[in-house]
Residue frames as qw, qx, qy, qz and C-alpha x, y, z in Angstrom:
[[0.261, 0.049, 0.780, 0.567, 113.15, 114.09, 126.15],
 [0.415, 0.337, 0.059, -0.843, 110.66, 115.96, 123.95],
 [0.644, 0.243, 0.710, -0.147, 108.12, 114.19, 121.78],
 [0.400, 0.688, -0.209, -0.568, 109.16, 115.40, 118.30],
 [0.224, 0.418, -0.838, -0.269, 110.65, 112.08, 117.08],
 [0.859, -0.072, -0.168, -0.478, 108.30, 109.13, 116.35],
 [0.707, 0.231, -0.647, 0.167, 111.07, 106.62, 116.93],
 [0.048, 0.275, -0.646, 0.710, 111.22, 107.73, 120.68],
 [0.569, -0.063, 0.330, -0.751, 107.49, 106.89, 121.32],
 [0.296, 0.000, -0.943, -0.156, 105.99, 103.40, 121.77],
 [0.656, -0.466, -0.366, -0.468, 102.65, 102.13, 123.02],
 [0.796, -0.402, -0.401, 0.212, 102.81, 101.75, 126.77],
 [0.454, 0.143, -0.242, 0.845, 105.06, 104.76, 127.36],
 [0.201, -0.773, -0.477, 0.367, 104.04, 107.39, 129.91],
 [0.352, 0.301, 0.234, 0.855, 103.86, 110.84, 128.37],
 [0.067, 0.614, 0.350, -0.704, 102.55, 114.34, 128.95],
 [0.297, 0.397, 0.620, 0.608, 100.49, 115.61, 125.98],
 [0.137, 0.296, 0.146, -0.934, 98.79, 118.84, 125.15],
 [0.381, 0.522, 0.762, -0.046, 95.12, 118.57, 124.06],
 [0.239, 0.514, 0.444, 0.694, 93.71, 120.61, 121.20],
 [0.272, -0.855, -0.361, -0.255, 91.57, 122.58, 123.58],
 [0.605, -0.729, -0.013, 0.319, 94.62, 123.32, 125.88],
 [0.704, 0.318, 0.095, 0.628, 97.05, 124.48, 123.17],
 [0.062, 0.809, 0.007, 0.584, 96.57, 128.17, 124.11],
 [0.601, -0.751, 0.144, -0.231, 96.88, 127.55, 127.90],
 [0.346, 0.555, -0.737, 0.172, 99.63, 124.97, 127.60],
 [0.719, -0.333, 0.437, -0.425, 97.92, 122.59, 130.14],
 [0.294, 0.356, -0.876, -0.138, 99.48, 119.14, 129.99],
 [0.895, -0.151, 0.063, -0.416, 97.61, 115.85, 130.37],
 [0.094, -0.482, 0.871, 0.004, 99.53, 112.76, 131.53],
 [0.901, 0.096, 0.227, -0.358, 98.78, 109.17, 130.39],
 [0.545, -0.235, 0.755, 0.279, 99.96, 106.07, 128.72],
 [0.285, 0.428, -0.512, -0.688, 100.30, 105.87, 124.94],
 [0.750, 0.218, 0.577, -0.237, 97.74, 103.54, 123.27],
 [0.691, 0.548, 0.385, 0.272, 98.16, 104.51, 119.49],
 [0.272, -0.423, 0.236, 0.831, 100.57, 106.71, 117.54],
 [0.465, 0.724, 0.463, -0.214, 98.63, 108.83, 115.13],
 [0.182, 0.850, -0.326, -0.371, 101.38, 110.80, 113.27],
 [0.946, 0.269, 0.147, 0.102, 102.76, 108.90, 110.33],
 [0.494, 0.777, -0.280, 0.274, 105.83, 111.02, 109.70],
 [0.746, 0.001, -0.458, 0.484, 109.21, 110.38, 111.45],
 [0.284, -0.157, -0.331, 0.886, 109.38, 113.87, 112.99],
 [0.046, -0.790, -0.494, -0.360, 106.93, 116.59, 113.81],
 [0.268, 0.382, -0.303, 0.831, 107.95, 120.03, 115.21],
 [0.444, -0.458, 0.135, -0.758, 104.99, 120.40, 117.52],
 [0.443, -0.212, 0.797, -0.351, 105.14, 116.80, 118.88],
 [0.206, -0.029, -0.914, -0.349, 103.95, 113.42, 117.64],
 [0.613, -0.183, -0.014, -0.769, 100.12, 113.00, 117.86],
 [0.201, 0.051, -0.969, 0.131, 99.04, 110.10, 120.03],
 [0.667, -0.467, -0.256, -0.521, 95.93, 108.57, 121.61],
 [0.146, -0.386, 0.759, -0.504, 96.15, 107.78, 125.30],
 [0.158, -0.166, -0.971, 0.074, 94.60, 104.79, 126.99],
 [0.143, 0.434, 0.534, -0.711, 92.03, 107.24, 128.34],
 [0.426, 0.667, 0.589, 0.160, 91.00, 108.11, 124.81],
 [0.056, -0.902, 0.025, 0.427, 92.49, 111.61, 124.99],
 [0.747, 0.437, 0.238, 0.441, 94.25, 112.76, 121.74],
 [0.057, -0.983, 0.105, 0.141, 97.08, 115.31, 121.68],
 [0.626, 0.639, -0.347, 0.283, 100.67, 116.04, 120.83],
 [0.815, -0.359, -0.251, 0.379, 103.50, 114.71, 123.06],
 [0.049, 0.940, -0.183, 0.285, 105.37, 117.45, 124.87],
 [0.190, -0.637, 0.691, -0.284, 107.34, 115.29, 127.23],
 [0.794, 0.023, -0.605, -0.062, 108.26, 111.61, 127.67],
 [0.546, -0.697, 0.208, -0.415, 107.97, 110.60, 131.29],
 [0.833, -0.392, 0.388, 0.037, 109.78, 107.14, 131.52]]
C-alpha cells in the first residue's frame, strides 16, 4: 500500500518515509507514525508524517 491516502495512515503504524534530504536519492527511513502533518485527504507524493524518532517525511510505503 502506498501512502497517498490520509485515511490509510494512523498513529502507531509502521511506515517507510522519504526525508526531505533524501528525496533525490530515494533513501527510505522506517519508523512508527507519531503525528500526521498533512491535512488534505490525499497527496500525490505521500502523506507527510512525524515518526516517533522525530524524523519528518512523506510516506512511501505502509509496512503493517
